[in-house]
C-alpha positions as CSV (number, residue, x, y, z in Angstrom):
1,M,9.4,-17.8,-3.6
2,R,6.0,-16.7,-2.4
3,V,5.1,-13.1,-1.7
4,L,1.9,-11.8,0.0
5,V,0.7,-8.4,-1.4
6,A,-1.9,-7.1,1.1
7,A,-3.6,-3.7,0.8
8,A,-6.2,-2.0,2.8
9,S,-8.3,0.0,0.4
10,K,-11.4,2.1,1.0
11,Y,-12.7,2.6,-2.6
12,G,-10.6,0.1,-4.5
13,S,-7.6,2.4,-5.8
14,T,-5.2,0.9,-3.5
15,T,-6.2,-2.6,-4.3
16,E,-5.6,-1.9,-7.9
17,I,-2.0,-0.9,-7.0
18,A,-1.6,-4.0,-4.9
19,E,-2.8,-6.0,-8.0
20,A,-0.2,-4.3,-10.2
21,I,2.6,-5.1,-7.8
22,G,1.4,-8.7,-7.7
23,R,1.3,-9.0,-11.5
24,A,4.8,-7.4,-11.8
25,L,6.1,-9.9,-9.2
26,D,4.5,-12.8,-11.1
27,E,6.1,-11.6,-14.3
28,R,9.5,-11.8,-12.6
29,G,8.9,-15.4,-11.5
30,I,7.8,-14.8,-8.0
31,E,4.5,-16.1,-7.0
32,A,2.4,-13.3,-5.5
33,T,-0.9,-13.6,-3.6
34,V,-3.0,-10.3,-3.4
35,A,-5.4,-10.1,-0.5
36,S,-7.0,-7.5,1.9
37,P,-5.2,-7.7,5.2
38,E,-8.2,-8.6,7.2
39,T,-8.6,-11.9,5.3
40,V,-5.0,-13.0,6.1
41,T,-4.9,-15.5,9.0
42,S,-1.2,-16.6,8.6
43,L,2.0,-15.8,7.0
44,E,3.3,-19.3,7.2
45,E,3.2,-19.9,3.5
46,Y,4.9,-16.7,2.5
47,D,8.5,-15.8,2.2
48,A,8.0,-12.1,2.1
49,V,5.2,-9.5,2.4
50,V,4.3,-6.3,0.6
51,L,1.8,-4.3,2.7
52,G,0.1,-1.2,1.6
53,S,-2.8,1.2,2.6
54,A,-4.9,4.0,1.4
55,V,-4.1,7.1,3.3
56,Y,-6.9,9.3,4.6
57,A,-6.4,12.4,6.9
58,G,-2.6,11.4,6.9
59,R,-3.1,8.0,8.3
60,W,-3.1,4.3,7.1
61,Q,-6.5,2.4,7.2
62,R,-7.4,0.5,10.4
63,E,-7.3,-2.9,8.7
64,A,-3.6,-2.5,7.6
65,K,-2.6,-1.3,11.0
66,E,-4.4,-4.1,12.8
67,F,-2.7,-6.6,10.4
68,V,0.7,-5.3,11.5
69,E,-0.3,-5.8,15.1
70,R,-1.9,-9.2,14.6
71,A,1.1,-10.5,12.4
72,G,3.7,-8.9,14.7
73,R,6.5,-11.5,15.0
74,A,5.7,-13.4,11.7
75,L,6.4,-10.0,9.9
76,L,9.8,-9.8,11.6
77,E,10.8,-13.2,10.5
78,R,10.6,-12.3,6.7
79,P,11.4,-9.3,4.4
80,V,8.7,-6.6,4.5
81,W,8.0,-3.7,2.1
82,L,5.4,-1.0,2.8
83,F,3.5,1.4,0.5
84,S,1.0,4.1,1.0
85,S,-1.5,5.5,-1.6
86,G,-3.1,8.8,-1.3
87,P,-1.5,12.0,-2.6
88,I,-3.3,13.5,-5.5
89,G,-2.8,16.3,-7.9
90,D,0.1,17.3,-10.1
91,P,2.3,17.4,-8.4
92,P,0.8,15.1,-5.8
93,K,0.0,16.6,-2.4
94,P,0.7,16.2,0.5
95,E,4.3,15.5,0.0
96,E,5.1,14.1,3.5
97,D,4.8,10.7,4.6
98,P,1.7,9.5,6.4
99,V,2.0,10.3,10.2
100,D,1.8,6.7,11.2
101,A,4.5,5.5,8.6
102,A,7.5,5.7,10.9
103,D,5.8,3.6,13.6
104,L,4.9,0.9,10.9
105,I,8.3,0.9,9.3
106,E,9.8,0.3,12.8
107,A,7.3,-2.3,13.9
108,T,7.9,-4.4,10.7
109,K,11.5,-3.5,10.1
110,A,10.4,-2.8,6.5
111,R,13.2,-2.7,3.9
112,D,11.4,0.2,2.1
113,H,8.4,2.3,2.2
114,R,6.9,4.0,-0.9
115,V,4.3,6.6,-1.3
116,F,2.4,6.4,-4.5
117,P,-0.1,9.0,-5.8
118,G,-3.7,8.0,-5.5
119,K,-7.0,8.4,-7.2
120,L,-10.0,10.6,-6.2
121,V,-13.5,10.1,-7.5
122,K,-15.8,12.5,-5.7
123,K,-19.0,10.7,-6.4
124,H,-17.8,7.7,-4.3
125,L,-17.2,9.9,-1.2
126,S,-19.3,10.1,1.9
127,F,-20.8,13.5,2.6
128,P,-18.2,14.3,5.4
129,E,-15.4,13.3,3.0
130,K,-16.8,15.5,0.1
131,A,-16.9,18.4,2.6
132,I,-13.1,18.0,3.4
133,V,-12.3,17.5,-0.3
134,M,-14.2,20.8,-1.2
135,A,-12.5,22.7,1.7
136,L,-9.1,21.6,0.5
137,R,-9.9,22.1,-3.0
138,A,-8.5,18.6,-3.8
139,P,-8.5,17.7,-7.5
140,E,-10.5,14.8,-8.8
141,G,-8.8,12.4,-11.0
142,D,-6.4,9.3,-11.2
143,F,-2.9,10.3,-10.4
144,R,-1.5,6.8,-10.0
145,D,1.9,6.3,-11.6
146,W,1.9,2.8,-12.9
147,N,5.5,3.0,-14.1
148,A,6.6,3.8,-10.6
149,V,4.5,0.9,-9.2
150,R,5.9,-1.6,-11.6
151,G,9.5,-0.2,-11.1
152,W,9.2,-0.6,-7.5
153,A,8.0,-4.2,-7.8
154,S,11.0,-4.9,-10.0
155,E,13.1,-3.6,-7.2
156,I,11.5,-5.9,-4.7
157,A,11.9,-8.9,-7.0
158,A,15.6,-8.1,-7.6
159,A,16.0,-8.0,-3.7
160,L,14.3,-11.3,-3.2
161,R,16.4,-12.9,-5.8
162,G,19.7,-11.3,-4.6
């Protein structure tokens, strides 16, 4: 069983989530390849796909959405799981799904979509991003829940084995 775990990540936090999912799948005997969506040219060698994206202004990154468009039929021919990374704070805000999540779930016939809290390091942001963060009074910090990420990867592994 080979699984592609692809994630669009602006500053690396979402890539780290994808890597954790890949490790958890590997630990359960499922061979996982972690890649950024723009580098994937074919899904031929994969039995399933886990696709994620950082969420900014309530939307997935362009690279992930373009991957869904490009891979189209190939995604429909295998099981797909989607994840979003972005809410910050304790409790994480915003609580709602990204605005484009429903369309992506429909386009891929995803078995599940999870939203994981993200990470905000203000010094990495561009000037316009810093202005938005200041206006929203967004808290800086790493809010990722590694137990939730590993738990979800375990659910995926169980589904693929079942």
